[in-house]
ZAMARGU-4260 file (C-alpha; in steps of 0.2 Angstrom, whole numbers, plus 5000, padded with zeros to 4 digits):
<rodrens>
0) 5066/5043/4915 | 5065/5034/4898 | 5069/5016/4893 | 5071/5006/4877 | 5056/4996/4871
5) 5061/4979/4866 | 5028/4937/4887 | 5006/4920/4913 | 4971/4907/4918 | 4951/4910/4930
10) 4935/4898/4932 | 4915/4908/4942 | 4908/4895/4954 | 4900/4901/4970 | 4902/4887/4983
15) 4904/4891/5001 | 4916/4905/5001 | 4925/4901/4985 | 4923/4910/4968 | 4932/4900/4955
20) 4931/4910/4939 | 4926/4898/4926 | 4933/4906/4911 | 4943/4896/4898 | 4959/4908/4900
25) 4959/4910/4919 | 4963/4899/4933 | 4964/4909/4949 | 4952/4904/4963 | 4945/4920/4971
30) 4937/4919/4988 | 4922/4929/4994 | 4933/4939/5006 | 4944/4944/4991 | 4928/4950/4982
35) 4923/4960/4998 | 4940/4968/4999 | 4936/4977/4982 | 4922/4987/4991 | 4932/4998/5003
40) 4947/4987/5010 | 4965/4983/5008 | 4966/4972/4992 | 4971/4954/4996 | 4985/4944/4987
45) 4972/4935/4977 | 4964/4950/4970 | 4981/4957/4963 | 4985/4939/4957 | 4968/4939/4948
50) 4971/4956/4940 | 4988/4950/4934 | 4980/4935/4926 | 4967/4946/4918 | 4980/4957/4910
55) 4990/4943/4904 | 4976/4933/4896 | 4964/4947/4890 | 4977/4959/4884 | 4995/4954/4884
60) 4991/4938/4874 | 4987/4949/4859 | 5005/4955/4859 | 5015/4940/4854 | 5031/4950/4853
65) 5030/4956/4871 | 5042/4947/4883 | 5034/4954/4899 | 5032/4944/4916 | 5019/4949/4929
70) 5026/4941/4944 | 5013/4935/4957 | 5013/4943/4974 | 5017/4926/4982 | 5033/4925/4971
75) 5038/4943/4975 | 5036/4939/4993 | 5046/4923/4991 | 5060/4932/4983 | 5062/4946/4996
80) 5061/4933/5010 | 5074/4921/5003 | 5092/4924/5008 | 5100/4917/4992 | 5089/4921/4977
85) 5098/4909/4966 | 5089/4894/4975 | 5073/4900/4968 | 5078/4898/4949 | 5067/4882/4948
90) 5052/4891/4956 | 5052/4907/4947 | 5048/4910/4928 | 5063/4909/4916 | 5069/4927/4914
95) 5081/4923/4900 | 5073/4933/4886 | 5062/4944/4897 | 5063/4963/4894 | 5052/4969/4908
100) 5046/4962/4925 | 5032/4968/4936 | 5033/4964/4954 | 5020/4969/4967 | 5029/4974/4983
105) 5022/4971/5001 | 5030/4977/5017 | 5026/4960/5026 | 5042/4955/5035 | 5035/4939/5043
110) 5038/4924/5032 | 5026/4914/5042 | 5011/4926/5038 | 5007/4924/5019 | 4994/4938/5019
115) 5002/4950/5031 | 5009/4967/5029 | 5000/4984/5027 | 5006/4992/5011 | 5008/4988/4992
120) 5019/4996/4980 | 5024/4992/4962 | 5042/4988/4956 | 5044/4987/4937 | 5061/4981/4930
125) 5067/4985/4913 | 5080/4971/4911 | 5086/4978/4894 | 5091/4995/4903 | 5096/4988/4920
130) 5084/5000/4929 | 5071/4996/4942 | 5057/5009/4944 | 5047/5010/4960 | 5030/5017/4961
135) 5024/5020/4979 | 5007/5029/4983 | 5014/5032/5000 | 5032/5035/4996 | 5044/5031/5003
140) 5034/5018/5013 | 5040/5002/5004 | 5057/5009/4998 | 5068/4997/5009 | 5058/4982/5003
145) 5059/4988/4985 | 5078/4990/4986 | 5080/4973/4993 | 5070/4965/4980 | 5079/4974/4966
150) 5096/4968/4973 | 5090/4950/4974 | 5082/4951/4957 | 5099/4958/4950 | 5107/4942/4957
155) 5095/4931/4949 | 5097/4940/4932 | 5116/4941/4935 | 5115/4959/4931 | 5117/4975/4941
160) 5101/4985/4942 | 5099/5003/4946 | 5085/5007/4958 | 5075/5022/4953 | 5062/5028/4966
165) 5048/5039/4958 | 5042/5051/4970 | 5030/5059/4958 | 5019/5043/4957 | 5001/5045/4961
170) 4997/5047/4979 | 4983/5038/4988 | 4972/5048/5000 | 4969/5035/5013 | 4977/5020/5021
175) 4969/5006/5011 | 4969/5010/4992 | 4988/5005/4989 | 4983/4989/4981 | 4971/4997/4969
180) 4985/5010/4964 | 4997/4995/4960 | 4984/4987/4949 | 4980/5003/4940 | 4998/5008/4938
185) 5002/4990/4931 | 4988/4992/4918 | 4993/5009/4913 | 5011/5005/4911 | 5008/4989/4902
190) 4994/4994/4890 | 4997/5013/4888 | 5016/5013/4888 | 5026/4996/4885 | 5014/4988/4873
195) 5011/5004/4863 | 5029/5008/4860 | 5038/5003/4844 | 5054/4993/4844 | 5069/5003/4851
200) 5058/5018/4855 | 5062/5027/4871 | 5048/5025/4884 | 5044/5038/4898 | 5041/5027/4913
205) 5035/5041/4924 | 5017/5041/4931 | 5019/5059/4936 | 5003/5069/4933 | 4993/5053/4931
210) 4977/5054/4942 | 4970/5037/4949 | 4952/5037/4954 | 4952/5023/4967 | 4933/5022/4969
215) 4930/5021/4951 | 4945/5008/4949 | 4937/4997/4962 | 4921/4997/4953 | 4929/4993/4936
220) 4939/4979/4944 | 4923/4972/4952 | 4914/4973/4935 | 4928/4963/4927 | 4927/4950/4940
225) 4908/4949/4940 | 4909/4948/4921 | 4919/4932/4922 | 4907/4925/4936 | 4892/4928/4924
230) 4902/4920/4909 | 4905/4905/4920 | 4886/4903/4925 | 4882/4905/4906 | 4894/4891/4902
235) 4887/4879/4915 | 4869/4882/4910
</rodrens>
């Protein structure tokens, strides 16, 4: 499937269980439990939020023309849990001129448990084309949640969105790498496809044939986080 080509800060202070990444462009507080999840566990909301802020402030900021929103896991969860999405207009970003929206999708169905659920997938909405692409490393595990989110986002945008499930997306080999796949797919689709395309150029949004080395990806993400921690220490010294 092709679409047309047509824009979201962490400080590293180790105190108790908190790791506030002291970098001038990042604001997300990362807990030690979040860092630990990068080793060999199911990624927490905080890690995915950190990754989105990292992509925004270290990469997306250099593409002034881009009108891309990386919606936080908490916002995606709020969207799927709210019966009337129009009541969320003030809480969500302004999508008026946005061309693409990235949404981490979680299968948590209990609104009282903010870090619940057991699986992550990625929904990428091309507003210009009216298409929502779903990347699920355990397809079709999160299909129902992704469809529901697509419908509610369509209501917010006042635009009908066509849901497109992509069964050729990279597949995880265990029960806990889904969050890593979401982060790597987000990076690849943003940096290698959307931001590299010329205006009006058709973009192939398929991840078919793209291999994801989850173990290496975890190390790379940890290296990024550790780099901000060291930078924070240097700035405080």
